[in-house]
OpenMM code with the backbone's topology and positions (N, CA, C; nanometers):
from openmm import Vec3, app, unit

residues = "MET THR GLU PHE PRO ARG VAL ALA ARG VAL PRO ARG ARG GLY ARG GLY LEU ALA LEU ARG ALA SER ALA VAL SER ALA VAL ALA ALA LEU GLY LEU ALA LEU GLY PRO ILE ALA ALA HIS ALA THR GLU THR LEU SER ALA ASN GLY ASN GLY TRP GLY ALA ASP GLN PRO THR GLY LEU ALA ASN ALA GLN THR ASN ALA TYR TRP ALA LEU TYR ASP LEU ALA HIS SER ARG GLY GLU THR CYS SER GLY ILE THR TYR THR THR THR PHE PHE TYR PRO VAL PRO GLY ALA PRO TYR GLY TYR ALA TYR ALA VAL ARG ALA THR GLY THR CYS SER".split()
positions = [
    Vec3(4.3700, 6.7109, 2.1922),
    Vec3(4.3263, 6.5772, 2.1305),
    Vec3(4.1743, 6.5329, 2.1309),
    Vec3(4.1068, 6.4727, 2.0739),
    Vec3(3.9588, 6.4600, 2.0522),
    Vec3(3.9954, 6.2933, 2.1473),
    Vec3(3.8757, 6.2516, 2.2402),
    Vec3(3.9690, 6.1185, 2.2714),
    Vec3(3.7777, 6.0420, 2.1819),
    Vec3(3.8323, 5.9283, 2.1939),
    Vec3(3.7014, 5.7982, 2.1603),
    Vec3(3.6625, 5.7450, 2.2554),
    Vec3(3.5068, 5.7246, 2.2254),
    Vec3(3.4739, 5.6352, 2.3459),
    Vec3(3.5526, 5.4270, 2.3160),
    Vec3(3.5938, 5.4558, 2.4322),
    Vec3(3.5998, 5.2328, 2.4756),
    Vec3(3.4662, 5.2039, 2.4419),
    Vec3(3.5727, 5.0774, 2.2663),
    Vec3(3.4716, 4.9453, 2.2939),
    Vec3(3.5646, 4.8920, 2.3543),
    Vec3(3.4273, 4.8308, 2.4230),
    Vec3(3.4181, 4.6789, 2.4907),
    Vec3(3.4951, 4.5838, 2.3944),
    Vec3(3.5839, 4.4960, 2.4401),
    Vec3(3.6253, 4.3841, 2.3771),
    Vec3(3.5749, 4.2818, 2.3886),
    Vec3(3.5670, 4.2069, 2.3605),
    Vec3(3.4886, 4.0504, 2.3706),
    Vec3(3.6017, 3.9661, 2.3599),
    Vec3(3.6624, 3.8918, 2.4532),
    Vec3(3.7184, 3.8108, 2.4910),
    Vec3(3.7727, 3.6776, 2.3805),
    Vec3(3.8413, 3.6403, 2.3663),
    Vec3(3.8361, 3.5469, 2.2370),
    Vec3(3.7738, 3.4342, 2.2591),
    Vec3(3.7377, 3.3492, 2.3803),
    Vec3(3.7051, 3.2569, 2.4162),
    Vec3(3.5312, 3.3011, 2.3867),
    Vec3(3.4851, 3.4430, 2.4150),
    Vec3(3.3841, 3.4620, 2.4434),
    Vec3(3.2848, 3.4667, 2.2335),
    Vec3(3.3900, 3.5096, 2.1786),
    Vec3(3.3691, 3.4933, 2.0427),
    Vec3(3.2878, 3.3711, 1.9783),
    Vec3(3.3857, 3.2793, 2.0272),
    Vec3(3.4415, 3.1215, 1.9790),
    Vec3(3.2493, 3.1136, 2.0226),
    Vec3(3.2435, 3.0949, 2.1902),
    Vec3(3.1459, 3.0174, 2.1944),
    Vec3(2.9624, 3.0971, 2.1207),
    Vec3(3.0615, 3.2287, 2.0795),
    Vec3(2.8813, 3.2703, 2.0328),
    Vec3(2.8894, 3.2328, 1.8706),
    Vec3(2.9900, 3.2279, 1.7800),
    Vec3(2.9754, 3.0815, 1.7016),
    Vec3(2.9296, 3.0040, 1.6850),
    Vec3(2.9951, 2.9292, 1.8008),
    Vec3(2.8821, 2.8205, 1.7922),
    Vec3(2.7304, 2.7992, 1.8488),
    Vec3(2.7355, 2.9201, 1.9409),
    Vec3(2.5633, 2.8730, 1.9023),
    Vec3(2.4771, 2.9132, 1.8666),
    Vec3(2.5354, 2.9719, 1.7349),
    Vec3(2.4983, 3.0655, 1.5974),
    Vec3(2.4336, 2.9164, 1.5559),
    Vec3(2.5389, 2.8764, 1.5578),
    Vec3(2.6155, 2.7218, 1.4630),
    Vec3(2.4649, 2.6286, 1.4815),
    Vec3(2.4620, 2.6215, 1.6171),
    Vec3(2.4073, 2.4936, 1.6657),
    Vec3(2.2783, 2.5468, 1.6823),
    Vec3(2.2010, 2.6831, 1.6541),
    Vec3(2.0854, 2.7208, 1.6530),
    Vec3(2.0709, 2.6914, 1.5198),
    Vec3(2.1091, 2.7427, 1.3945),
    Vec3(2.0928, 2.7951, 1.2760),
    Vec3(2.0499, 2.5656, 1.1817),
    Vec3(2.1269, 2.4640, 1.2909),
    Vec3(2.1053, 2.3258, 1.3053),
    Vec3(1.9850, 2.3117, 1.3196),
    Vec3(2.0184, 2.3491, 1.4729),
    Vec3(1.8723, 2.3531, 1.5025),
    Vec3(1.7051, 2.4065, 1.4469),
    Vec3(1.6807, 2.4709, 1.3586),
    Vec3(1.5987, 2.5230, 1.2803),
    Vec3(1.6063, 2.4683, 1.1823),
    Vec3(1.6949, 2.4339, 1.0871),
    Vec3(1.6987, 2.3442, 1.0124),
    Vec3(1.6538, 2.2109, 0.9871),
    Vec3(1.6709, 2.1854, 1.1824),
    Vec3(1.6110, 2.0491, 1.1752),
    Vec3(1.4737, 2.0400, 1.1582),
    Vec3(1.4071, 2.1731, 1.3071),
    Vec3(1.3063, 2.1032, 1.2958),
    Vec3(1.2178, 2.1854, 1.1385),
    Vec3(1.2677, 2.2730, 1.1102),
    Vec3(1.1802, 2.2856, 0.9518),
    Vec3(1.2066, 2.2004, 0.8531),
    Vec3(1.2994, 2.0393, 0.8549),
    Vec3(1.3043, 1.9746, 0.7910),
    Vec3(1.2437, 1.8712, 0.8728),
    Vec3(1.1996, 1.8527, 1.0306),
    Vec3(1.1921, 1.6938, 1.1003),
    Vec3(1.0353, 1.6313, 1.0231),
    Vec3(0.8853, 1.7542, 1.0278),
    Vec3(0.8061, 1.6795, 0.9704),
    Vec3(0.8059, 1.6304, 0.8491),
    Vec3(0.9129, 1.6580, 0.6893),
    Vec3(0.9302, 1.6159, 0.6707),
    Vec3(0.9332, 1.4798, 0.6493),
    Vec3(1.1224, 1.3973, 0.7081),
    Vec3(1.1333, 1.3352, 0.7497),
    Vec3(1.0629, 1.2504, 0.8570),
    Vec3(0.9968, 1.2438, 0.9373),
    Vec3(0.9785, 1.1967, 1.0728),
    Vec3(0.8082, 1.2020, 0.9455),
    Vec3(0.7454, 1.2244, 0.8754),
    Vec3(0.6464, 1.1480, 0.7768),
    Vec3(0.6525, 1.0296, 0.7274),
    Vec3(0.5522, 0.9542, 0.8254),
    Vec3(0.5785, 0.8238, 0.8026),
    Vec3(0.4588, 0.7495, 0.7419),
    Vec3(0.4547, 0.5857, 0.6810),
    Vec3(0.3572, 0.6140, 0.5627),
    Vec3(0.2189, 0.4934, 0.6951),
    Vec3(0.1366, 0.5537, 0.6646),
    Vec3(0.0475, 0.5021, 0.7533),
    Vec3(-0.0925, 0.4103, 0.6588),
    Vec3(-0.1759, 0.4071, 0.7411),
    Vec3(-0.2797, 0.2772, 0.6357),
    Vec3(-0.4001, 0.3714, 0.7034),
    Vec3(-0.4817, 0.4294, 0.5582),
    Vec3(-0.6488, 0.4784, 0.6019),
    Vec3(-0.7533, 0.3895, 0.5262),
    Vec3(-0.8361, 0.4092, 0.5772),
    Vec3(-0.9535, 0.3698, 0.5470),
    Vec3(-1.0363, 0.4425, 0.5596),
    Vec3(-1.1772, 0.4195, 0.4403),
    Vec3(-1.2673, 0.5274, 0.4631),
    Vec3(-1.4012, 0.4187, 0.3904),
    Vec3(-1.5493, 0.4542, 0.4572),
    Vec3(-1.5977, 0.4125, 0.3975),
    Vec3(-1.7344, 0.4813, 0.2889),
    Vec3(-1.8063, 0.3621, 0.2135),
    Vec3(-1.8952, 0.4781, 0.1303),
    Vec3(-2.0264, 0.3504, 0.0991),
    Vec3(-2.1503, 0.3921, 0.0592),
    Vec3(-2.1928, 0.3977, 0.0389),
    Vec3(-2.3002, 0.4251, -0.0607),
    Vec3(-2.3523, 0.2901, -0.1999),
    Vec3(-2.3759, 0.2983, -0.2693),
    Vec3(-2.5069, 0.2224, -0.2953),
    Vec3(-2.6063, 0.2505, -0.4553),
    Vec3(-2.7026, 0.1648, -0.5037),
    Vec3(-2.6743, 0.1868, -0.6247),
    Vec3(-2.8217, 0.0658, -0.7173),
    Vec3(-2.7758, 0.0446, -0.8509),
    Vec3(-2.8893, -0.0030, -0.8467),
    Vec3(-2.9374, -0.0276, -0.9643),
    Vec3(-3.0583, -0.0894, -1.0579),
    Vec3(-2.9864, -0.2394, -1.0463),
    Vec3(-2.9251, -0.2306, -1.0728),
    Vec3(-2.7610, -0.3911, -1.0904),
    Vec3(-2.7122, -0.4016, -0.9976),
    Vec3(-2.6796, -0.5624, -0.9809),
    Vec3(-2.5534, -0.5678, -0.8173),
    Vec3(-2.3528, -0.4727, -0.8685),
    Vec3(-2.3963, -0.5009, -1.0041),
    Vec3(-2.2526, -0.4109, -1.0940),
    Vec3(-2.3007, -0.2861, -1.0684),
    Vec3(-2.3496, -0.1742, -1.0493),
    Vec3(-2.3627, -0.0549, -1.0711),
    Vec3(-2.3597, -0.0470, -0.9278),
    Vec3(-2.4366, -0.1249, -0.8624),
    Vec3(-2.4018, -0.0209, -0.7149),
    Vec3(-2.3034, -0.0668, -0.6944),
    Vec3(-2.1823, -0.2124, -0.6466),
    Vec3(-2.1033, -0.1861, -0.6109),
    Vec3(-1.9777, -0.0896, -0.6766),
    Vec3(-2.0408, -0.0656, -0.7780),
    Vec3(-1.9363, -0.0051, -0.8488),
    Vec3(-1.9464, 0.1856, -0.7857),
    Vec3(-2.0826, 0.2092, -0.7793),
    Vec3(-2.0952, 0.3187, -0.7557),
    Vec3(-2.0370, 0.3516, -0.4812),
    Vec3(-2.0927, 0.2674, -0.5146),
    Vec3(-2.0305, 0.2162, -0.3506),
    Vec3(-1.8538, 0.2329, -0.3209),
    Vec3(-1.8053, 0.1709, -0.4779),
    Vec3(-1.6342, 0.1574, -0.4081),
    Vec3(-1.6093, 0.3149, -0.4617),
    Vec3(-1.6652, 0.3234, -0.5876),
    Vec3(-1.6407, 0.4664, -0.6037),
    Vec3(-1.6572, 0.6230, -0.5149),
    Vec3(-1.7415, 0.5800, -0.4067),
    Vec3(-1.7811, 0.6715, -0.2473),
    Vec3(-1.6950, 0.6302, -0.1986),
    Vec3(-1.6871, 0.5113, -0.1447),
    Vec3(-1.5596, 0.5009, -0.0957),
    Vec3(-1.3790, 0.5250, -0.1194),
    Vec3(-1.3778, 0.5686, -0.2575),
    Vec3(-1.2520, 0.6105, -0.2998),
    Vec3(-1.1970, 0.7245, -0.2704),
    Vec3(-1.3629, 0.8230, -0.2831),
    Vec3(-1.2943, 1.0015, -0.3166),
    Vec3(-1.3585, 0.9873, -0.1610),
    Vec3(-1.3972, 0.9456, -0.0738),
    Vec3(-1.3863, 0.9247, 0.1168),
    Vec3(-1.2661, 0.8901, 0.1262),
    Vec3(-1.1700, 0.8221, 0.0843),
    Vec3(-1.0390, 0.8220, 0.0917),
    Vec3(-0.9349, 0.8527, 0.1181),
    Vec3(-0.9806, 0.9237, -0.0716),
    Vec3(-0.9382, 1.0797, -0.1335),
    Vec3(-0.8399, 1.2165, -0.0477),
    Vec3(-1.0348, 1.1961, 0.0046),
    Vec3(-1.0757, 1.3346, 0.0463),
    Vec3(-0.9980, 1.3450, 0.2361),
    Vec3(-0.9785, 1.2259, 0.2404),
    Vec3(-0.8504, 1.1853, 0.3962),
    Vec3(-0.7404, 1.2017, 0.3627),
    Vec3(-0.7188, 1.1483, 0.2594),
    Vec3(-0.5380, 1.1693, 0.2547),
    Vec3(-0.5526, 1.3268, 0.2284),
    Vec3(-0.5875, 1.4130, 0.1533),
    Vec3(-0.5609, 1.4880, 0.0571),
    Vec3(-0.5657, 1.5951, 0.2191),
    Vec3(-0.6803, 1.5788, 0.2787),
    Vec3(-0.7158, 1.6719, 0.4259),
    Vec3(-0.5884, 1.6733, 0.4793),
    Vec3(-0.5143, 1.5025, 0.4963),
    Vec3(-0.3612, 1.5174, 0.5878),
    Vec3(-0.2324, 1.5286, 0.4983),
    Vec3(-0.2428, 1.6309, 0.3772),
    Vec3(-0.1278, 1.6547, 0.2787),
    Vec3(-0.0554, 1.4992, 0.2517),
    Vec3(-0.1250, 1.3483, 0.2151),
    Vec3(-0.1023, 1.2648, 0.1859),
    Vec3(-0.1707, 1.2492, 0.0214),
    Vec3(-0.1203, 1.1076, -0.0015),
    Vec3(-0.1568, 1.0936, -0.1400),
    Vec3(-0.1821, 0.8621, -0.0945),
    Vec3(-0.2925, 0.8579, -0.1274),
    Vec3(-0.2504, 0.7123, -0.1264),
    Vec3(-0.2493, 0.5905, -0.2364),
    Vec3(-0.1584, 0.5175, -0.1873),
    Vec3(-0.1792, 0.3857, -0.3273),
    Vec3(-0.1614, 0.2612, -0.2390),
    Vec3(-0.2338, 0.1397, -0.3825),
    Vec3(-0.2818, 0.0198, -0.3287),
    Vec3(-0.3861, 0.0045, -0.2610),
    Vec3(-0.4768, 0.0269, -0.3040),
    Vec3(-0.5880, 0.0906, -0.2603),
    Vec3(-0.7124, -0.0469, -0.2339),
    Vec3(-0.7145, -0.0941, -0.1444),
    Vec3(-0.8252, -0.2623, -0.2091),
    Vec3(-0.9286, -0.2103, -0.0960),
    Vec3(-1.0872, -0.2655, -0.1976),
    Vec3(-1.1990, -0.2448, -0.1478),
    Vec3(-1.2325, -0.3399, -0.0484),
    Vec3(-1.3227, -0.3574, 0.0616),
    Vec3(-1.4162, -0.4553, 0.1026),
    Vec3(-1.5204, -0.4175, 0.1337),
    Vec3(-1.6508, -0.5440, 0.1360),
    Vec3(-1.7951, -0.4978, 0.1119),
    Vec3(-1.8860, -0.4995, 0.2577),
    Vec3(-1.8855, -0.4089, 0.2897),
    Vec3(-1.8992, -0.4390, 0.4962),
    Vec3(-2.0933, -0.5267, 0.4755),
    Vec3(-2.1274, -0.4294, 0.3416),
    Vec3(-2.3025, -0.4916, 0.3477),
    Vec3(-2.2909, -0.4444, 0.1879),
    Vec3(-2.4794, -0.5772, 0.2302),
    Vec3(-2.5284, -0.6054, 0.0531),
    Vec3(-2.6593, -0.6358, 0.1153),
    Vec3(-2.7075, -0.5160, 0.0280),
    Vec3(-2.8702, -0.5840, 0.0537),
    Vec3(-2.9576, -0.5499, -0.1206),
    Vec3(-3.0357, -0.6181, -0.0882),
    Vec3(-3.1067, -0.6033, -0.2046),
    Vec3(-3.2476, -0.5925, -0.1916),
    Vec3(-3.2417, -0.4289, -0.2373),
    Vec3(-3.3848, -0.3768, -0.2351),
    Vec3(-3.5067, -0.4335, -0.2950),
    Vec3(-3.5709, -0.4837, -0.1941),
    Vec3(-3.7231, -0.4995, -0.2684),
    Vec3(-3.8351, -0.3981, -0.3142),
    Vec3(-3.9449, -0.4742, -0.3608),
    Vec3(-4.0309, -0.4022, -0.4444),
    Vec3(-3.9492, -0.3620, -0.5860),
    Vec3(-4.0781, -0.2288, -0.6338),
    Vec3(-3.9938, -0.1879, -0.7463),
    Vec3(-3.9841, -0.0230, -0.7772),
    Vec3(-3.8497, -0.0016, -0.8252),
    Vec3(-3.7897, -0.0326, -0.9025),
    Vec3(-3.6869, -0.1457, -0.7974),
    Vec3(-3.6436, -0.2656, -0.8677),
    Vec3(-3.5449, -0.3534, -0.7711),
    Vec3(-3.3837, -0.3200, -0.7938),
    Vec3(-3.2872, -0.3243, -0.6690),
    Vec3(-3.2439, -0.2217, -0.6524),
    Vec3(-3.0987, -0.3201, -0.5389),
    Vec3(-3.0212, -0.2378, -0.5641),
    Vec3(-2.8895, -0.3253, -0.4795),
    Vec3(-2.8807, -0.2264, -0.4032),
    Vec3(-2.7977, -0.2139, -0.3249),
    Vec3(-2.7877, -0.1527, -0.1997),
    Vec3(-2.6108, -0.1647, -0.1223),
    Vec3(-2.5434, -0.1076, -0.0834),
    Vec3(-2.3600, -0.1782, -0.0397),
    Vec3(-2.3008, -0.0381, 0.0112),
    Vec3(-2.2073, -0.1305, 0.1252),
    Vec3(-2.1177, -0.0228, 0.2087),
    Vec3(-1.9846, -0.1037, 0.1351),
    Vec3(-1.9666, 0.0285, 0.1456),
    Vec3(-1.7765, -0.0464, 0.1121),
    Vec3(-1.6504, 0.0822, 0.1785),
    Vec3(-1.5502, -0.0730, 0.2227),
    Vec3(-1.4525, 0.0508, 0.2408),
    Vec3(-1.3600, 0.0392, 0.1968),
    Vec3(-1.2774, 0.1641, 0.2108),
    Vec3(-1.1070, 0.1266, 0.0875),
    Vec3(-1.0369, 0.1456, 0.2154),
    Vec3(-0.9394, 0.0979, 0.1367),
    Vec3(-0.7760, 0.0759, 0.2248),
    Vec3(-0.6759, 0.1207, 0.1457),
    Vec3(-0.6139, 0.1879, 0.1826),
    Vec3(-0.4537, 0.2448, 0.1244),
    Vec3(-0.4066, 0.2624, 0.1793),
    Vec3(-0.2851, 0.2446, 0.1677),
    Vec3(-0.1554, 0.2403, 0.1530),
    Vec3(-0.1490, 0.4432, 0.1533),
    Vec3(-0.0676, 0.4925, 0.3117),
    Vec3(-0.0648, 0.7063, 0.2648),
    Vec3(-0.0005, 0.7242, 0.3528),
    Vec3(0.0978, 0.8298, 0.2498),
    Vec3(0.2460, 0.8889, 0.2596),
    Vec3(0.2440, 1.0218, 0.2405),
] * unit.nanometer
topology = app.Topology()
chain = topology.addChain("A")
for resn in residues:
    res = topology.addResidue(resn, chain)
    for name in ("N", "CA", "C"):
        topology.addAtom(name, app.Element.getBySymbol(name[0]), res)
């Protein structure tokens, strides 16, 4: 008669513990995978831009455009998008001499997530 090697039997209690540990591990892995998405809160970001123009509206528009794109680049580097963007003029300088012009520094601030 051929004898087969005995297979160690895991007690029922051990199997239940192993199943629970597997379930807890799966939930923990799912939590870690989704955690950064759920924890990604809304924040306020700001960026500055400078601009010059031959007249005041052009200089201000150029500075606001540069500030907008600086804010866009900052938010994009964090994987975010911004809304409700406001502009604050932080510096204004009329350039003397010919040709005349106007220099601006503008801060763009937005709510990003």
